[in-house]
N, C-alpha and C positions, 0 to 999 in steps of 0.2 A: 601435413598436406594442406590443412585448413588454412594455415599462415601463409603458404605459398599461394593459395587461391586468392587471399584477399590482397596480397601484395601485387599480383597481376591485375586484379580488378582496379586497385588503386592507380596503377600506371596508366590503364586503358581508359578510364573515366576523364573526359575533357573538362578543363576549366574548373578543376576541384576547388581551388581557392578563390573563385569568383565570389559575387556578393551574396553567398548563402547565409540564411538567417541562422542565429545562434539558437540553440534549444535548452531550456531549462526545465526538467522534469523534476517536480517535488512531490513526494509520496509520504504522507503521514502513517503512522503505525497505530492501527485500532481506532481510528476517529470515525464516529457514526455520522450517519447521513444528516441529521440536524444538529450537529455541534458546531456550527458556524453561523454567524449573524446572517448571512446571506442566504442560509437555508432554514432560518426560523429560530435560531437559538436566542434566547433571552437572557440568560445568565452569565454567559461566557463572552467575553470581549474578544473579538478577532477583527480589529479595524483595518489591517493591511490585505487580509484575505477578502474582507467585504468590499474594499476598494478594487482588488482585482476582478471581482465579479461584476462590479459596475463598469469595468473598462474591458470586460470581455464577455465570453459566452459561458452560461451556466447550464449544466446537464441535469436533468431530473431522473432520468433512467439510466444511469451509469453503473456498471457492474464490474467490481474487482476481480481478478483472476481466480480467486478461491476464497474459501472461508477462514483461512488462517495464512500466516507469514510466507513460508517458504514456497508452498505451491502456487501462491498469488503471484510471487515475484518471478516465478519460473514462466508463467503464462506471459507476463509482461515483457520479460527478456527475450523469450523465444517465439512469440506469436503463435504459440499453439495452445488450444484450449485444454482443459484437464484430462479429457479423454485421449489426448495425444501427447500431452507434455510429459517430459522425462520425470520431473519432481512432482509428485501428486499428494504429499502430506508432509507435515514436519518430521524430519527423521535425523536424529543427532549422530554425530560421529565423534569419537574421542581421538585426542584429547580436546579438540576444539573444531567446531563448525558442523555444518548440516551436510546431507547427501549431495555430493558434487554433480554438477551438470558435467557431461563428458566433453572431450575435445570436439567431437563432431557437431555438437549443438552449435548453430549460428546465433549470435546474440545481436541485440539492438546496438550495443557498443561496437562490436565488429563491423556491422554494416555502415555504421556512421563514420567509423575510422576510414573504411574504404571510400567514403565520399570526401575526405580530407579534413575531418573533423578531429580536433583534438578532445579527448574524452576523459571525464573525471567523475568518480563516483565518492560521495561523501554522506556517511551515515551508518546504516546497517545492510549488510549484504546478504548472507543466509543461503547462498547457493553453492557452497563448498569451502572447506576449510583452508587455513593458510598453506600455501605451497601445494595444494591439490589441483587437478585439471578445473575445478569449479572456481578457483580463486579469481577475483575480478581482474587481476592484472593479466591472467590467462585467458580471460573472456572478454577481451575488447576494451579495457580501460587503461588508458596512459597513466592514470593518477587514481589512487584509492587512499582515503583517510577515514578511520572510524572503526566500527566493530565488524569483525568478519562473522562471528557466531551470534546467534539469536540469544542463547542462554547468557552469554557474557553481556549482551545488552540489556538484561534485566537490571543491572545496576547502572546508575547514573553517575557513579563516582567509583569507577573502577581504577585500578593502578597502572593500566596500560591501555592503549589503542593501537591500531595498525596503521602505519603509514607505508603505503605500497605493500612490500612484503617484510617490512621490519616492524618489530614492537618498539613502541615509544612509550617511555614512562610518564604517568601523571603524578601529580603531588597529592595522592590519596594513599596514606600509609597509616593503618592498614587500609585496603579498599572497603567500601561499604557493601556488604552482600546484598544481592538481590532478593534473596529469601532468607528470613530470619525472623525470631521472636524477640520480644522485649526481654531483658535480663530477668532472672527469676526474682530478684528482690526490688524490681522497679515498680513505681507506683504509677497505674495506667492513667490516673487523673492528673498526673504532674506533666506538663508539657515538656519539661527538661528531660524526662525519661526517654524522649524521642530523639534527643541530639546525638545518640549513637548512631542515627540513620542519616546524618548529615556529613558531607565531606568538604574538601577544600576546593578541589578542581572539577568542575562541573563539565563532564565530557561534551555535552551538546554545545558549549561555549567553544571548545577547541575545534569542533567539527565544522560550526559556522565561521569560524576564522579561516579554516582551510579552504572552504568553499569559496569564500570571498577572494582569498589570494588566488585561487585557480582562475577566477574571472579576470582579475587585474593582470595576471601573467599572460593570459591568452586573449586580451581584449582586441588584438589586431588580427586575429585569424578566427574562423568558425569554430566554435566550441559546443560540445554537448556536456552540460552539467546535469548529472542524475543525483538528486538529493534526496535519499530515502531516510528521512529523519526518525529517530527512535521515538519521538514524542507523539501521542501521549500513552504509549504501552507502559502499563505498571512495571516496575514498583513506582510509588508516589515519591518521587525525589525531585524537589525543585527548590532553588535558593530562596531564603526567607524574604528578600526584598520583593519577590514576585507575589509572595503571599499576601502581603499587606493590604492591597485594595480589596482582596476578596474577604479577608478577615473583617474589614470594615463593614462588609455587607451584614454581619452578625446572622449568618444562617444558623439554623439548628443543624449542628455538624458534629455528631458524636464520634469519637475516635474509633479509627480501625486498630484493634489490638492483636488481630491474629490468635484470638484464643482458640478457634476452632482447629488450629494446627496446620492450616493450608493457607495459600496466597503468598504475597510477596512480602514487603516489609512494613510494619505499623507505621501509622501517621496520626497525629492529634487532630488535625482538621482535614479529613479526606476529601470532603467536597471542595473546599477552598483550595487544596493541593492540586486536584485534578483540573479545576478550571485555570489555575495559575499556570500549569503545564502547558495547556493549550494556548494561553495568551502569550507564554515565553517562545512557543513555536511560531506563533503569528510574528513576533518581534524579529525573530531570525529571519523569516521570510521577507519581512519588511527590509531588512538589511541588504538582502540580495536584490530585491526590486529596486531600491534606492541607489545602490552602486550601479546597477545597469543603467539606470536613468542618468546619473552623474557622469558617466563614462560616455554618454551619447549614443548607447547601444539599444535603447528601448525599442525604437521603431523596427529594428532588425533583428528582434529577439522574440521567439515563441516561448510563451510560459505556460505550463501545465501544472495544475495541482489536483491530487486526488489522495485516496487512502487505500492501503492494502486489503482492509476487510473492515466490518463493522465493529461497534463497541464491544468491549470485553463483558463476559458474563458474570464477572467476580462483583456482584452487587455491593457487598460490604466495602469493597475498596473504590469502586466507581458506581456511585449511585445513578444509574441510567434513567430510573423512573424521575428523580429529582430534576435531572437535566433534560428530560424527555429526548434522549440522545438518538433514538430511532423512531420516535412517534410520527406517524400512526402504523409503523411497520412492525411485523411480527419477526421474532428471533434476533439473535445476537451473535457475536463472533462464534465461529464454529459451526454455524447453521447455514444450509441453503435456502432457508426462508429469507425473505427480503431484508430484513434487519442485519443479516450476517454478511451481505454482499453488495447491497445497493449502497453505494458510497458517493460523496461529493465528487464533482468534476468541473473545473473551471479552466478555461483555455483563453488567453490573451495573445493577440498579435496586432498590434495597431496597424491600421489601414488595411487590414485583411479580414479581421474577425469583428463583427459588429458589437460596439459596446453595449452593454446593458441587455444583450440578448439571452433569450431562454429557449431551450430545445428539449423535448420529450423523446428525441431520437434514442433508441436503445444502442448501447455501446459497451464494450468490454475491453478488458486490458489487452487481449490478443490484437485489437484494432490498431495499437500504436505503432507498431513497426511499419505496417503499410501506410497509415496516415502521414507519419513524418517523412518517410521516403517520398510520398506522393507531393507533400508540401514543399519539399526542397528540390522537386523536379527530378527525382532519381526513381520514379516507379518502375523502371525497366529492371531494377535491382532488387525488387521485392521477391523474396524466395517463394518458389511454388509450392512448397509443402506446409505452408502456415494456414492457420484457420481465420485469421483476422480479415477485415475489409477496411478500406480507407474511409474515413469519416470527413475527409477534406472537403467533399461538397457541402456538408452540413455546416463546417466550420465557415466556409466562404460564402455562405449565405445562398447556395445553390439548392435546387430540388435534389433529393436523394430518395430512392425507394427503400421501403423498411427492409431490414434484413430478414432473411427467410426464417432464421432461428439463432438462438444462443444456447450454448450447452454448458453445463457444470456437471462435475462429479467429484466426491470427496470421499475417501475412505475413513476419515476421522469422525469422531462424535457420533458413533453409531453406524456410519455408511450411509451416504445420500446420493442422489441423482436429481438433476432439474433440467427441464428445457422450457425456454420461452419461445413462443410462436405468436406474433401479433400480440392481442390482449391477453392470450392464454399462457398459463404457465402450469406445468405438470411437475410434481415434485415426489420423490421416494425418500421415506425416512426409515431409520432403524434397520438398515438392510443386513448389518452385520450382527446386530443384537440377538443373543440367545433368547428364544422364546417368541421371537416375531413370527407371526402365523403366516403372514404373506409378505415376505421381503420385496416382492416385485409389485406390490399395490401402489398404483399412482393416485396422488391427490390432484385434483384439478381446481384452478382458481382462475377467475376473470380479473386481471388486475386493473382493468379500466373502471370496474364497478366495486372492486373489493381488494383494494391495495393492501390491506391488513391480513389478506389470506385467512379470513374467519369463515368462509362458506365453501366447502367442498362440493363442487357440482359435478364430479366424475359420473355419477349415476345418470344424470340427465344428459350428458354429451358423450356418449360411448364412442362416436366416430372421431372426436378430437383426441380422446384418450389413445385411440389405437394409433393415429398419426404420431403422437409423442412417444408412445411405446416403440415404434419403429425407429424414430430418431435416436432414441435412448440406446438402442441395440447398435445402430450404425456408427454411432459417434464415439463408442467406447472401443478402444484397442487395449488388450491385456498388457499388463506391465509385470514382469517378474520380480521387480523391486517393491512394487506397490499392489499386490494381489488384492482382487475384488471378487470373491468367490461366487456370489449369486448371480453374476453377469459375466464372469470369464468364461 
């Protein structure tokens, strides 16, 4: 039924192949708020993304869909905030893939297909295993290449990737595991002991090649390129040539040996590896932007860059203090404090978005369906049941009233809820942890004066707390697949 609806919509929409802008939406994986040069990073080099910021608009109050991968991507793809979205936490399905979004969910890919766009996704999906209802080919994408499953994506040297709905082999025999320890007889002080975690065929290289091929193949028609890169999610896997500039920095960089028995795979120079991975990602993005320019498509292409959530909390692998990855924010990946979900957002559209502009307008992943449909003059097709708002006025330099609120909930990491309303933010923590005396207690922060969420002022502003309490109750719809007992 859904396919018939979109076929009819496609036929009815006039001038579908007129001069519609191409759309490139790039999403990093676990990239922190201040891990780009344009956001204040000093140690990691990101020249192409810094140039993108100079040529476009940079957002300082952008929020990912959620605090971890799958639920964040679900918000982006469906335009529904976590209180209404179908996927609300990471939930793995065997033998491969995550909890699938059902056929009746309408995705960004389907909506753009109906407007005459050729759609392609390249990178990590995470919203339904191969051949399930949630498979990207079943959810609005004409082309898919990469990792379907989040766990499979923990290795950058796997022995296969997915091309549409077929497994394609890579030259990694055996594959490098995403989770493993050093061999028992290995010397952790010998850099060669870590060679077992190096492969031959680096999957992000293959993904970038396919993304570039998609652009070339569709340069004469409007295309939507969704590029959810796996970088910089651990494991720390990166080709040696990318490491060299960072090894030359001679940082104090003790090995990550995985002696504690948890984490991903060991690396002899983890700080250098993490920085090198982000620079490698920046290089891939540069390849995309340069190709668009060389093909003469730059002026008619909207480019969006963001991240699915904040920096990982695995400090021995990713030293977020050394890189000041979220400074001055509180929290990391998995948290609804700012550091877990406030992430970079850069948007470029030559002639439409003012170069070098910066905005503090509050926005979230649910806003991208209405925004993109608005920008391509198809606002009449925006689904009525989504939660996002169009931020097209902000992007185009027009006045826009502040959103009434932004809502997040997350059953993981102890159970959390958060609401933003103007300068105020209310947050609940440890809602599902045993021993929590008051799981419905709301902490209150004024982000204008306390962006680091250090001073809980709930006692001084009971009237604000009560407004946020009502919003938390109103915005949560119970889910049988992701129960949230204290508020269900």
